[in-house]
C-alpha positions in Angstrom: -0.1 0.4 -0.2 1.1 3.1 -1.0 2.3 6.0 1.7 -0.1 9.2 2.2 1.1 12.4 1.6 2.6 13.9 4.2 0.2 17.1 4.3 -2.8 15.2 3.9 -2.1 13.3 6.7 -1.4 16.5 8.8 -4.3 18.3 7.1 -2.4 21.3 5.8 -1.5 22.8 2.5 1.9 22.9 1.1 2.1 26.7 2.0 1.3 25.8 5.5 3.9 27.9 7.8 5.9 26.1 10.8 3.5 27.3 14.0 0.7 26.4 11.7 2.0 22.9 11.2 3.0 22.6 14.5 -0.4 23.1 15.8 -2.0 20.4 13.1 0.8 17.9 14.6 -0.1 18.2 18.3 -4.0 18.0 17.9 -3.6 14.8 15.8 -0.9 13.6 17.9 -3.2 13.7 20.5 -6.2 12.5 19.1 -3.9 9.3 18.0 -2.1 9.5 21.1 -1.5 5.3 22.4 -2.4 6.7 25.9 -5.9 7.7 25.5 -6.4 5.2 22.9 -4.7 1.6 25.2 -5.3 -1.2 22.4 -6.6 0.6 19.5 -4.2 -0.3 16.6 -5.5 2.0 14.1 -5.0 5.1 16.9 -1.7 3.6 17.2 -0.5 3.2 13.2 -2.2 6.5 13.1 0.1 8.4 15.3 3.4 6.6 14.2 1.5 8.6 10.5 1.3 11.6 12.1 4.5 11.3 13.6 6.3 10.7 10.5 5.0 13.3 8.6 5.5 16.1 10.9 9.4 14.7 11.7 9.6 15.0 7.8 7.8 18.5 7.4 9.2 20.5 10.4 12.9 20.3 9.2 13.7 22.7 6.1 16.0 20.3 4.2 13.9 16.9 4.5 10.6 19.4 3.4 12.1 20.3 0.5 13.9 17.3 -0.7 10.1 16.0 -0.1 8.6 18.6 -2.2 10.6 18.0 -5.2 10.7 13.9 -4.8 7.8 12.8 -2.6 8.4 9.4 -1.0 11.3 8.6 -3.2 13.5 10.6 -1.5 13.9 8.5 1.7 13.4 5.3 0.2 16.9 3.3 0.8 19.4 4.5 -2.3 17.1 7.0 -3.1 16.1 4.9 -5.6 12.4 6.0 -6.5 12.1 5.3 -10.0 13.7 5.3 -13.3 16.1 7.9 -13.5 15.4 9.1 -9.9 18.5 8.3 -8.0 20.8 10.5 -9.7 19.0 13.1 -9.9 18.3 12.8 -6.2 21.6 12.4 -5.4 22.7 15.5 -7.1 20.4 17.9 -5.6 21.4 16.6 -2.2 24.8 16.8 -3.1 24.2 20.9 -3.5 22.6 21.1 -0.7 25.7 20.2 1.1 27.9 22.0 -1.5 25.8 25.2 -0.4 26.6 24.9 3.4 30.1 23.5 3.5 31.6 25.9 -0.2 32.8 22.0 -1.7 32.2 23.4 -4.8 32.9 20.3 -6.8 29.4 19.2 -7.2 28.9 16.9 -10.9 26.3 16.3 -13.2 25.5 12.4 -12.2 25.6 10.9 -9.1 26.6 7.2 -8.6 29.6 5.6 -8.6 31.3 6.4 -12.3 30.3 10.0 -11.9 31.5 12.7 -14.6 34.2 15.3 -14.0 34.0 17.4 -11.5 32.9 21.4 -12.6 35.5 23.0 -9.5 38.4 22.3 -11.8 40.4 19.2 -13.6 41.0 16.5 -11.4 44.6 15.5 -10.8 46.4 18.7 -11.8 47.3 19.3 -8.0 48.7 22.7 -6.5 52.6 22.3 -6.1 53.8 22.9 -2.2 54.7 26.0 -1.1 58.3 26.3 -0.3 60.6 28.1 2.0 63.9 29.7 2.1 65.4 31.1 5.1 68.0 34.4 4.5 70.1 35.7 7.0 71.6 39.5 5.4 73.2 42.0 7.3 72.0 45.1 9.0 74.3 47.1 6.4 72.4 45.1 3.9 68.6 45.8 5.3 69.8 49.5 5.7 70.3 49.8 1.8 68.7 47.3 0.3 70.2 44.6 -1.8 69.6 41.9 -4.3 70.6 38.3 -3.5 71.0 35.3 -6.2 70.0 32.0 -4.2 69.7 28.2 -5.3 66.6 26.2 -3.8 66.0 22.2 -4.6 62.8 22.3 -6.0 60.5 20.5 -8.3 59.6 21.9 -11.5 57.9 20.4 -14.8 59.5 17.7 -16.7 60.2 19.1 -20.3 60.0 16.0 -22.0 56.2 15.3 -21.1 55.3 18.9 -20.4 54.3 18.0 -17.2 51.4 15.8 -18.1 53.3 13.1 -16.4 51.9 11.0 -20.0 55.0 9.2 -22.4 55.4 11.7 -25.2 53.0 11.1 -27.6 50.6 9.6 -25.5 48.1 11.2 -22.8 46.3 9.9 -19.8 42.4 8.5 -20.3 39.9 9.2 -17.9 39.4 7.1 -14.9 36.3 4.4 -16.1 36.0 3.8 -12.0 35.3 7.5 -11.4 34.5 8.7 -14.7 37.5 11.3 -14.4 35.9 13.3 -11.2 38.2 11.0 -9.0 35.9 10.7 -6.1 33.2 7.9 -5.9 30.0 8.5 -4.6 27.4 6.5 -2.7 24.0 7.0 -1.0 23.3 5.7 2.1 19.3 6.8 2.2 19.0 10.6 2.9 22.8 11.2 2.7 25.4 11.0 0.0 28.8 9.6 0.7 31.8 10.9 -1.8 35.3 9.2 -0.9 38.6 9.0 -3.1 38.7 6.7 -6.0 40.4 3.9 -5.2 41.4 3.6 -9.0 43.4 6.9 -9.8 43.6 8.0 -6.4 41.9 11.2 -6.4 43.6 12.1 -9.7 40.6 11.3 -12.0 43.0 10.0 -14.6 45.4 7.3 -15.3 48.4 7.0 -17.1 48.9 3.6 -19.2 52.5 4.4 -20.8 54.2 6.9 -18.1 57.2 9.4 -19.2 60.1 7.5 -18.4 61.9 10.9 -17.3 59.5 11.5 -14.3 58.1 8.4 -13.7 54.7 9.8 -14.4 54.4 12.4 -11.7 54.8 15.2 -14.7 57.5 16.8 -12.5 61.6 16.4 -11.7 63.6 17.6 -8.8 66.3 20.5 -10.2 68.5 23.3 -8.2 66.8 26.9 -9.7 68.7 30.1 -9.3 66.2 32.8 -8.0 67.3 37.0 -7.9 65.6 37.8 -4.6 65.0 41.6 -4.9 65.5 43.3 -0.7 64.1 46.4 -0.7 66.0 48.8 2.0 64.7 49.4 5.7 63.5 45.5 6.0 63.1 44.0 9.6 63.8 40.8 10.6 61.8 38.7 10.5 59.2 39.4 7.2 58.4 37.2 5.0 58.8 37.8 1.0 56.3 36.1 -1.4 57.3 35.3 -4.8 54.2 33.7 -6.4 54.7 30.5 -8.7 58.7 30.0 -7.3 57.3 27.1 -5.4 57.7 23.4 -6.6 56.0 22.3 -9.7 52.5 21.1 -9.4 51.4 17.9 -10.4 50.7 16.6 -13.9 50.5 20.1 -14.8 49.0 21.8 -12.1 49.3 25.9 -10.5 53.0 25.6 -8.7 53.1 26.6 -5.3 54.4 29.8 -3.9 58.3 30.2 -2.7 58.1 32.0 0.9 61.5 33.9 2.0 62.0 34.4 5.6 64.8 37.2 6.3 66.5 37.5 9.6 69.2 40.1 10.2 72.4 39.2 11.8 73.9 40.7 14.8 75.9 43.9 14.3 79.3 44.8 16.4 78.1 48.1 17.2 74.6 48.8 16.9 71.1 47.7 18.4 67.6 48.0 16.2 64.5 48.6 17.4 62.0 49.4 14.9 63.6 52.2 12.4 65.7 54.0 15.5 69.5 52.3 16.6 71.2 52.4 19.7 75.2 52.2 20.1 76.7 52.1 22.9 80.1 54.1 23.8 82.2 53.9 26.6 84.1 57.4 27.5 86.7 58.4 30.2 86.3 59.4 33.6 88.3 62.3 32.1 86.0 63.7 29.2 82.9 62.5 31.0 84.1 65.3 33.8 85.4 67.7 31.5 84.0 67.6 28.4 85.1 66.7 25.0 84.4 65.0 21.7 83.8 61.9 20.3 84.0 60.2 17.2 80.7 57.4 16.3 79.8 55.4 13.5 77.1 55.6 11.6 75.1 52.4 9.6 75.9 54.1 6.2 79.3 54.0 6.7 80.5 57.1 7.5 81.5 58.6 11.0 80.1 61.4 13.2 81.5 63.9 15.7 79.5 64.0 19.5 79.8 66.9 21.8 80.0 65.6 25.1 79.6 68.2 27.7 81.1 68.5 31.3 79.8 66.4 34.6 77.8 63.5 31.8 76.7 60.6 33.9 76.7 57.5 32.9 74.0 56.0 30.4 73.2 59.8 29.3 71.8 59.4 25.6 72.6 61.9 22.7 70.3 61.7 19.7 71.9 62.1 16.1 68.8 62.7 14.0 67.7 61.0 10.7 71.1 58.4 11.1 68.9 55.3 11.9 67.0 52.6 9.8 64.9 53.6 6.8 61.1 53.0 7.1 60.3 50.7 5.0 58.8 51.9 1.3 58.1 55.0 2.9 60.8 58.7 3.0 61.1 58.3 6.5 64.1 57.8 8.6 64.9 56.9 12.3 67.3 58.4 14.2 71.0 57.2 16.1 70.8 57.1 19.9 74.4 57.0 21.3 74.5 55.8 25.0 77.7 56.8 27.0 79.3 54.7 29.3 81.9 56.4 31.5 84.4 53.9 32.1 86.5 53.5 35.3 90.2 53.4 35.0 91.8 50.8 35.8 95.6 49.2 36.0 96.4 52.5 37.8 99.8 53.7 38.4 101.7 55.1 41.5 101.6 58.3 40.6 98.0 57.9 39.1 96.7 56.9 42.5 98.2 59.6 44.0 96.3 62.3 41.7 92.8 60.3 42.6 93.7 60.5 46.1 94.4 63.9 46.0 91.8 65.2 44.3 89.2 62.6 46.2 90.0 64.7 49.6 90.1 68.0 47.8 86.3 66.6 46.4 83.0 68.0 48.2 79.4 67.2 47.8 79.5 69.8 45.4 81.5 67.3 43.5 79.5 64.3 44.2 75.6 66.0 44.2 73.7 62.6 43.7 76.2 59.9 46.0 76.4 62.8 48.5 72.6 63.0 48.8 72.0 59.5 49.0 74.3 58.5 51.8 73.1 61.3 53.8 69.5 59.8 53.3 71.2 56.3 54.7 72.4 57.9 57.7 69.1 60.0 58.1 67.8 56.7 58.0 69.6 54.3 61.0 70.2 57.4 63.0 66.1 57.9 63.3 65.4 53.9 63.7 62.2 54.8 62.4 62.9 52.8 58.9 61.9 55.5 57.1 64.4 58.8 56.0 
């Protein structure tokens, strides 16, 4: 006996809303509920029929399938009649593609479906490659062109990347029809898996190219020229489109990513576009004033005036002598930080001179240390734990 139409079972039309559908279901469910009709087989059958109809029509996807294919949409294997299985399989595949963005639907739905619409099977994109390049700070300052050698896969010349012996060509896989995947319908769902015959490539090579053994690519060492712009910083990534590994059997090549690192410098430390240089000066220069010569990243030198009484750690800014800002006309600054060096390996006479100076020195000569020890003295005298 054929099933009744689900809309007829619930006593509604195809234009019924979700709210109206729920109301109709609850009303009929109360009428035919087994607890209200103990031992009544007709009510039990009617209750199951109402529940089945509501379970289908209350689900948006199931209702759409039912409106288009009727009860055949939910029969085992989706075979509701001649030619129906493929059409329903395609319909459900389109639904899943819309939800998950697969974009690989194909006309025809069983195992042996046709070639996919999303692109030729077997033409796999090549892998991206990474190359680590270390440059000096001077090279980062001025920019450079670096020649590198990278081992990579390139398209096989004899077969032009097809993988087939010159004069022959690959044939579509008979198992998947060139799609690369086979589909099996399981009730409401259609399950796809990689074709076990061609391993997802969609084609079979009967006579492979002897130069690449059918892969369509060979490993070679390639020479490339990398343009490193001025102002690059440590960790910058440069992308060279299409310079990665060659695609499989004529597929597009991957990209090459060059990761830059800046080698430590003898004098300079970098902070963005600014450079810092620590310069030791003598105690005499710090006390009496003087002039020092410091290096600049561009290979020149500059003079820095040290005023009398300069303390250790004092910074002097030299504007526009830092690193260029990448792809702009801006330039950072150079900061000179002085470090006052304490004399070592003194002679007897030098010691005597320093002792004479120390005996004649006053708090005005050492205001910072005099102030500190004065506070320490007050702290212990007071005995309160506060200055």
